[in-house]
N, C-alpha and C positions, 0 to 999 in steps of 0.2 A: 297098265303105266310100269315100269318097274321100278323098283322103289327108290333107285339114288335116283333115276329122274327127276320121282315126287318130292323125293324131299332138295333136292336142286331148285326144282319149282312152285316150295312151300317157303326157301327159307331167303334162297337168292335179293330178292332186292332189298328182306328187312333188312339183308346183310350189310347189304354197299349201301345202301344208307348209316344201319352205326358205323361201317367206317367211314364213310363219308360226316363223321359228324366230326369223328379223332381223326382222321389227315385235309379234314377240308379242303377233298378235290374231288370228285365226280367221276374224273377218268380213270386216277391212282385209284383209288378208293374201288371201282371195279376187278381193276389191274388183280388187285387186290383180291379180291373175292371169289374172282377165276382160278386163279392161282391154286388157292385154298382145298378149290373141290376139284381143279384136273390131278393137285398132290393125293387130298385125298381116292378120287376113283382110283390112280395108283397106286396107290398102297393100301389101299379095298379095309381101311378103318374105320373110318364113317358106319357103316354094320355093325361096328363092334359097339360104339358108343351106348353106353347104358340111357344118355339122358341128352339127344344127339341133335337139339335146341342153345338147352346146356354147353355143352359138345365144341361147338360153329361160334357159339359167341366168346366164347373163351378164346378159337382157336383165329378168329379174324380179330379180336384186339389184339393175338397176340403178333401177330404176320402184322398189322399196323405199329405193335413195335419197333419190329422189327424193321420197315421200310425208316421209321426215324431215325430206326439210328443208325442203320446209311447214309442220311443224308448229311445227319449230324459230323460223323467220319468223310465225310465228303469235302467240310466245313461250306455246306451250303447252308445258309442263318431262316431258319424257321421264324416262324409269325412270332411275334410272343405270349401271343392270346393261345395259343395252344396249350394243350394241357401237359406237363412235364411226366408223361405218358411214359417216359426210355427208362426211367430212376426204379423204378418199381412193377413185380411181375411177381409179385405175391398174392393169394390167391383170395382173398376181402378187398369186398364191396370200396372201392375210395371213392373221392369227393369228385374226380375229372370223371370215373363212369357211371355216370350217375342222369348227364344230358343225354350220351348218348343210347342209354341206356333205354332211359322215358324215350329219348324214340324211334329206337325202335321196337317196344310194347307201345306204344302207341301206334304203329308203324300199324297191325294187327287188330285196331279197330275200324268198324266201319266208318264209312270217310265221316258223316255230316258228323258220328260221336269226337270222332278224331279230332276234327275239325275244331270245335267249342274245344276240348279239351285243349290244346294246344293252347286256345285261346287266351285261353284262363291260365294256364299252370309257366305257360311260356311269355307269352305276352303281356299277362296280367292287369289284363282288363277283367273284368267288373260281369255280374252275369248281365246286368244291364248294357253296358255296351257291348258287350258280345250279342242280345237282343235282338238291338238298335245296327248294327255289320253283319247279320245275320238276315235278317231282317224277318226274324222268327218273334215267339213270346219268349218270357221270363218263364216262364213255368215249364218249357220244350227244353232253354235250355237247364235248369236246374235239371229235368229230367235226366235228358242228354248226358251231365255232368256224370247223375249219379251212378246211369250206367256204364261209365268211364272208368270212375273210380274204380266201382264192382269189376267189369274187369281184369283194370289195370290190378288191383286186389289178389285174383286171380290166379294171375299169370303170371303175380312173383311170387305168390306162395307155392307154386305149382314148381320151380324155379329155386325156389327160394332161396331168395333174397329176401330174407326176413329182416333183414334192415334196413331196405332200399324201402321195406311199407309203412317207413312212422310217417314219410313226406307223404301219405297217401292214408 
């Protein structure tokens, strides 16, 4: 498999999830990510990126911002719950970046581990509630959460999102 194809296969779905958390529309998010990959293919920029994953995350975020701006310029009302990404474009990790990044990196966890992690962090369930809902022992929930947190710390450290680590 060619390098570009491998990168597409590895990152397409997680980037769509990430864009969906920003845009709140699956179809538009897929279009944004597809357009990003087409643009990168045509420009040959992807192979030059030192850190492909971080590059793709930032590019996706900015494509989403561009989309939100275009909607705003057409006077189409945005849902109130959308973060005001349009106003900020700096490279710092902002509060509104946290949920999409959380979902992006959670999508890289094994399915059961991801489910336990999201039930705990997103739904706010206790380990006991998660164990009951998933029909597993509390010890299994603890082990899965430990695994999830270690993996999330690893991934975030690799991407130099040190400020994000305080949440874990």
